[in-house]
RODO-2510 file (C-alpha; in nm, 4 decimals, decimal comma):
residues 323
     n   res          X          Y          Z
     1     m     8,3767     9,4822     7,1917
     2     l     8,3909     9,2532     7,4966
     3     k     8,0490     9,1037     7,4195
     4     k     8,1537     9,0393     7,0577
     5     n     8,4619     8,8558     7,1820
     6     i     8,2545     8,6517     7,4274
     7     a     8,0034     8,5688     7,1558
     8     l     8,2860     8,4503     6,9326
     9     i     8,4179     8,2287     7,2142
    10     v     8,0714     8,0831     7,2693
    11     m     8,0209     8,0021     6,9024
    12     t     8,3680     7,8449     6,8857
    13     l     8,2867     7,6260     7,1836
    14     i     7,9523     7,5238     7,0338
    15     i     8,0823     7,4275     6,6891
    16     s     8,3791     7,2461     6,8420
    17     f     8,1483     6,9684     6,9659
    18     p     8,1222     6,6715     6,7213
    19     f     7,7834     6,6367     6,5516
    20     n     7,6085     6,3168     6,4453
    21     t     7,5695     6,3268     6,0639
    22     f     7,3452     6,0269     6,0138
    23     a     6,9733     6,0411     5,9188
    24     s     6,7991     6,3807     5,9436
    25     p     7,1251     6,5786     5,9549
    26     v     6,9521     6,9173     5,9933
    27     s     6,7428     6,7973     6,2870
    28     n     7,0367     6,6173     6,4470
    29     t     7,2621     6,9197     6,4100
    30     s     6,9986     7,1487     6,5617
    31     d     6,9469     6,9113     6,8524
    32     a     7,3220     6,8837     6,9029
    33     i     7,3645     7,2610     6,9089
    34     t     7,0808     7,2915     7,1611
    35     q     7,2344     7,0212     7,3772
    36     n     7,5792     7,1802     7,3541
    37     c     7,4347     7,5165     7,4532
    38     n     7,2624     7,3526     7,7494
    39     n     7,5860     7,1822     7,8514
    40     l     7,7785     7,5091     7,8271
    41     n     7,5058     7,6894     8,0173
    42     d     7,5100     7,4299     8,2970
    43     g     7,8888     7,4342     8,3122
    44     i     7,9049     7,8132     8,3408
    45     e     7,6258     7,8254     8,5985
    46     a     7,8045     7,5581     8,8019
    47     k     8,1234     7,7673     8,7927
    48     i     7,9342     8,0789     8,9025
    49     e     7,7653     7,8872     9,1843
    50     k     8,1033     7,7492     9,2931
    51     m     8,2476     8,1025     9,2903
    52     d     7,9517     8,2292     9,4948
    53     n     8,0191     7,9561     9,7481
    54     d     8,3925     8,0373     9,7541
    55     i     8,3142     8,4065     9,8008
    56     e     8,0740     8,3241    10,0850
    57     t     8,3332     8,1006    10,2528
    58     n     8,6035     8,3655    10,2221
    59     m     8,3654     8,6343    10,3459
    60     r     8,3087     8,4290    10,6620
    61     i     8,6864     8,4047    10,7057
    62     l     8,7171     8,7797    10,6433
    63     n     8,4504     8,8503    10,9054
    64     g     8,6451     8,6330    11,1478
    65     y     8,9603     8,8347    11,0823
    66     n     8,7647     9,1577    11,1350
    67     d     8,6384     9,0236    11,4689
    68     n     8,9947     8,9281    11,5668
    69     l     9,1237     9,2733    11,4743
    70     k     8,8493     9,4386    11,6762
    71     k     8,9386     9,2268    11,9800
    72     l     9,3121     9,2895    11,9330
    73     n     9,2550     9,6654    11,9106
    74     n     9,0506     9,6518    12,2317
    75     d     9,3188     9,4423    12,4029
    76     i     9,5913     9,6864    12,2897
    77     t     9,3916     9,9816    12,4229
    78     e     9,3342     9,8107    12,7592
    79     n     9,6991     9,7072    12,7787
    80     k     9,8121    10,0661    12,7210
    81     k     9,5805    10,1806    13,0008
    82     d     9,7331     9,9181    13,2333
    83     i    10,0867    10,0338    13,1462
    84     e     9,9894    10,3953    13,2079
    85     a     9,8361    10,3015    13,5453
    86     l    10,1502    10,1085    13,6415
    87     d    10,3671    10,4074    13,5454
    88     n    10,1565    10,6313    13,7682
    89     n    10,1755    10,3833    14,0581
    90     i    10,5527    10,3489    14,0204
    91     k    10,5947    10,7253    14,0128
    92     g    10,3697    10,7637    14,3183
    93     l    10,5654    10,5057    14,5177
    94     n    10,8982    10,6575    14,4162
    95     d    10,7761    10,9952    14,5375
    96     i    10,6710    10,8457    14,8729
    97     v    11,0036    10,6653    14,9153
    98     g    11,1943    10,9795    14,8202
    99     k    11,0102    11,1883    15,0760
   100     r    11,0623    10,9245    15,3424
   101     l    11,4364    10,9025    15,2732
   102     r    11,4711    11,2790    15,2698
   103     n    11,3037    11,2961    15,6100
   104     m    11,5238    11,0201    15,7470
   105     y    11,8582    11,1275    15,6077
   106     e    11,8213    11,5024    15,5764
   107     t    12,1297    11,6720    15,7153
   108     n    12,2838    11,3442    15,8304
   109     f    11,9870    11,1978    16,0090
   110     g    11,8179    11,5307    16,0785
   111     i    11,6679    11,6486    16,4021
   112     e    11,3334    11,4786    16,3531
   113     y    11,4931    11,1446    16,2821
   114     l    11,7396    11,1856    16,5738
   115     d    11,4479    11,2752    16,8008
   116     f    11,2737    10,9613    16,6740
   117     l    11,5749    10,7498    16,7772
   118     l    11,6566    10,9390    17,1005
   119     s    11,3021    10,8994    17,2183
   120     s    11,3605    10,5258    17,2359
   121     k    11,3221    10,3735    17,5793
   122     n    11,6517    10,1868    17,5532
   123     a    11,9142    10,0626    17,3056
   124     s    11,7013     9,7633    17,2101
   125     d    11,4072     9,9896    17,1314
   126     a    11,6335    10,2132    16,9226
   127     f    11,7556     9,9172    16,7173
   128     d    11,3961     9,8012    16,6707
   129     r    11,3087    10,1453    16,5378
   130     l    11,6034    10,1323    16,2991
   131     d    11,4924     9,7870    16,1792
   132     m    11,1363     9,9132    16,1338
   133     s    11,2580    10,2003    15,9182
   134     k    11,4716     9,9674    15,7087
   135     t    11,1810     9,7221    15,6727
   136     l    10,9527    10,0015    15,5584
   137     i    11,2044    10,1136    15,2951
   138     d    11,2571     9,7539    15,1784
   139     y    10,8801     9,7082    15,1564
   140     d    10,8507    10,0158    14,9351
   141     k    11,1361     9,8979    14,7152
   142     n    10,9799     9,5525    14,6753
   143     n    10,6485     9,7077    14,5753
   144     i    10,8212     9,9244    14,3172
   145     k    11,0061     9,6192    14,1834
   146     k    10,6786     9,4247    14,1515
   147     l    10,5181     9,7125    13,9663
   148     e    10,8154     9,7413    13,7315
   149     n    10,8021     9,3649    13,6640
   150     n    10,4318     9,3909    13,5861
   151     k    10,5050     9,6792    13,3535
   152     q    10,7674     9,4725    13,1686
   153     i    10,5154     9,1901    13,1304
   154     r    10,2582     9,4353    12,9903
   155     e    10,5153     9,5814    12,7502
   156     k    10,6003     9,2322    12,6222
   157     s    10,2281     9,1636    12,5866
   158     e    10,1894     9,4872    12,3907
   159     k    10,4593     9,3811    12,1451
   160     k    10,2897     9,0435    12,0951
   161     l     9,9497     9,2065    12,0457
   162     e    10,0942     9,4447    11,7878
   163     k    10,2582     9,1530    11,6045
   164     d     9,9326     8,9535    11,6120
   165     k     9,7512     9,2579    11,4771
   166     s    10,0037     9,2912    11,1941
   167     d     9,9719     8,9191    11,1085
   168     v     9,5909     8,9260    11,1077
   169     s     9,5883     9,2469    10,9006
   170     k     9,8054     9,0750    10,6395
   171     l     9,5749     8,7710    10,6326
   172     k     9,2748     9,0033    10,6022
   173     n     9,4330     9,1849    10,3066
   174     d     9,5150     8,8528    10,1366
   175     i     9,1561     8,7299    10,1766
   176     s     9,0175     9,0640    10,0550
   177     k     9,2287     9,0389     9,7381
   178     k     9,1162     8,6785     9,6877
   179     i     8,7514     8,7845     9,7178
   180     e     8,8000     9,0633     9,4633
   181     i     8,9612     8,8189     9,2173
   182     l     8,6722     8,5749     9,2625
   183     k     8,4199     8,8534     9,2085
   184     q     8,5938     8,9582     8,8872
   185     q     8,6101     8,5988     8,7627
   186     k     8,2431     8,5564     8,8441
   187     q     8,1580     8,8750     8,6559
   188     n     8,3402     8,7441     8,3483
   189     e     8,1489     8,4152     8,3653
   190     k     7,8210     8,6039     8,4023
   191     k     7,8926     8,8044     8,0851
   192     l     7,9598     8,4790     7,9039
   193     l     7,6352     8,3367     8,0403
   194     e     7,4388     8,6442     7,9278
   195     v     7,5490     8,5889     7,5703
   196     l     7,4819     8,2165     7,5872
   197     n     7,1474     8,2371     7,7614
   198     s     6,9715     8,5700     7,7135
   199     s     6,6346     8,4165     7,7949
   200     s     6,7199     8,3006     8,1464
   201     s     6,4526     8,5252     8,2964
   202     n     6,1833     8,3391     8,1000
   203     s     6,2826     8,0100     8,2564
   204     s     6,1689     8,1405     8,5929
   205     k     5,8148     8,1586     8,4546
   206     l     5,7930     7,7977     8,3361
   207     k     5,4643     7,6382     8,4383
   208     f     5,4930     7,3369     8,6642
   209     t     5,2251     7,1685     8,8693
   210     s     5,2760     6,9357     9,1633
   211     d     5,0659     6,7675     9,4285
   212     n     5,3488     6,8223     9,6784
   213     n     5,2778     7,1151     9,9151
   214     i     5,6445     7,1836     9,9822
   215     v     5,7229     7,1978     9,6108
   216     n     5,4252     7,4229     9,5388
   217     y     5,5325     7,6600     9,8146
   218     a     5,8875     7,6672     9,6748
   219     l     5,7496     7,7429     9,3276
   220     s     5,5571     8,0406     9,4664
   221     f     5,8916     8,2225     9,4838
   222     l     5,9773     8,1880     9,1141
   223     g     6,1272     8,5150     8,9938
   224     v     6,2558     8,6260     9,3365
   225     p     6,6060     8,7695     9,2827
   226     y     6,9177     8,5933     9,4037
   227     v     7,0838     8,7827     9,6888
   228     w     7,4080     8,6617     9,8420
   229     g     7,3354     8,5676    10,2034
   230     g     6,9618     8,6163    10,1407
   231     t     6,7143     8,4241    10,3559
   232     t     6,3838     8,6032    10,2864
   233     p     6,1455     8,6504     9,9912
   234     s     6,3107     8,9864     9,9250
   235     g     6,6085     8,7854     9,8024
   236     f     6,7454     8,4314     9,8469
   237     d     7,0740     8,2534     9,8069
   238     c     7,0551     7,8811     9,7292
   239     s     7,0710     7,7447    10,0833
   240     g     6,8672     8,0297    10,2296
   241     f     6,5921     7,9515     9,9796
   242     v     6,5479     7,5827    10,0692
   243     q     6,5862     7,6579    10,4411
   244     y     6,3090     7,9195    10,4205
   245     v     6,0763     7,6842    10,2334
   246     y     6,1168     7,4012    10,4844
   247     a     6,0903     7,6393    10,7821
   248     h     5,7410     7,7343    10,6561
   249     f     5,6364     7,3749    10,7310
   250     g     5,8020     7,3718    11,0740
   251     i     6,1056     7,1768    10,9526
   252     s     6,4423     7,3118    11,0663
   253     i     6,7480     7,2510    10,8487
   254     p     7,0999     7,4009    10,8668
   255     r     7,1730     7,7395    10,7082
   256     i     7,4542     7,6603    10,4652
   257     s     7,4660     7,4021    10,1858
   258     q     7,7717     7,2189    10,3254
   259     d     7,5796     7,1421    10,6462
   260     q     7,2512     7,0734    10,4661
   261     q     7,4343     6,8102    10,2614
   262     n     7,4734     6,6009    10,5781
   263     h     7,1219     6,6577    10,7153
   264     g     6,8462     6,4024    10,6564
   265     t     6,8440     6,0684    10,4781
   266     a     7,0677     6,0134    10,1775
   267     v     6,8969     5,9346     9,8444
   268     k     7,1628     5,7350     9,6654
   269     d     6,9903     5,6539     9,3352
   270     r     6,8533     5,9112     9,0939
   271     k     6,5464     5,6974     9,0260
   272     d     6,4558     5,7213     9,3950
   273     l     6,4387     6,1011     9,3972
   274     q     6,1087     6,2409     9,5218
   275     p     5,9680     6,5956     9,5006
   276     g     6,1038     6,7965     9,7922
   277     d     6,4398     6,6161     9,8091
   278     l     6,7416     6,8452     9,8217
   279     v     7,0022     6,8005     9,5487
   280     f     7,3613     6,9120     9,6014
   281     f     7,6475     7,0039     9,3752
   282     g     8,0070     6,9502     9,4881
   283     t     8,1601     6,7945     9,7998
   284     p     8,1473     6,9921    10,0176
   285     a     7,8410     7,1379     9,8482
   286     y     7,8749     7,4758     9,6786
   287     h     7,5123     7,4771     9,5586
   288     v     7,1772     7,3249     9,6529
   289     g     6,8319     7,3102     9,4987
   290     m     6,5025     7,1270     9,5488
   291     y     6,3943     6,8422     9,3251
   292     i     6,0379     6,8999     9,1993
   293     g     5,9888     6,5947     8,9784
   294     d     6,0012     6,5232     8,6035
   295     g     6,3808     6,5586     8,5999
   296     k     6,3663     6,9206     8,7145
   297     y     6,4589     7,1184     9,0229
   298     v     6,3989     7,4698     9,1541
   299     e     6,6963     7,6790     9,2592
   300     a     6,8276     8,0240     9,3476
   301     p     7,1285     8,0082     9,1135
   302     h     7,3636     8,3038     9,1499
   303     t     7,3940     8,6813     9,1633
   304     g     7,2109     8,8440     8,8732
   305     d     6,9660     8,5577     8,8342
   306     v     6,6340     8,4666     8,9966
   307     v     6,4660     8,1672     9,1591
   308     k     6,3812     7,9408     8,8639
   309     i     6,3153     7,5914     8,7399
   310     a     6,6015     7,4090     8,5695
   311     e     6,6689     7,0676     8,4234
   312     l     6,8501     6,8417     8,6691
   313     y     7,1455     6,6934     8,4885
   314     n     7,4499     6,5942     8,6889
   315     y     7,4477     6,6423     9,0659
   316     t     7,6666     6,5118     9,3463
   317     s     7,4281     6,3924     9,6156
   318     a     7,0709     6,4181     9,7418
   319     m     6,9095     6,4218    10,0854
   320     r     6,5534     6,3593    10,1957
   321     v     6,4674     6,6032    10,4728
   322     k     6,1088     6,4923    10,5289
   323     n     5,9967     6,1284    10,4934
***
């Protein structure tokens, strides 16, 4: 039922375009329908490529949030260990102070403490011993106070870490939902594309000859499936494909299309395009392919498709990587 509805939408879009009704009306109408189908096909593929790029961008953000959460969880664990250690130190010091006070004040300055004072050589020595005892108690109290202050700092830090974790978790959930929506939208566009262009797999087998070694090497991968994030002949995404091809010739270019768009020498006029030039769609680029000559380019389009040759209609910019 869904495919029938999509087919109906496609046919409505096709017949909605105005046709030229001058000489050879049958031929003109057929050509117009073909052109309209091509335009629709290109428009849908561009949307899918844009969605792939948006998904990739959001996946990078999601991975960043996952890294942040991992670090926050580690920091929270370490912070709890520090608080536990401070609690143990505070308890240990309190026990020491308690024992010391009990020894000093047991039964109103007990025998041992009185002996300690009476064994003084003179009154001055006795006062010195009293001062030493007081200093020792004050020292213990100050240490306990420092430990308690450190504990309060750690507890405040724990609250902040927990809040940061909650904030990042919310951002992660929002991005995850956004990615799922994009994936669903992309799936809908792909179903529309399947109805419009059921022969897309044949286009990957188009014969094309070139005297450019880079182009010929790129064409050797026709039919390789598109894989999001792919950078090997087992599966390519658009930027991974052109990066792999150029790397074979010892030429290093950036990994993602947005960075590739600013790498090399700009080719400003379409008539100046040469085989091997990279052509970009969008600013920043959401898709890239390699110009092969004769108004065509080779690309790894989107999930569900394969490396193939396509007509180069509208593009945003072009860069020459190798002069």
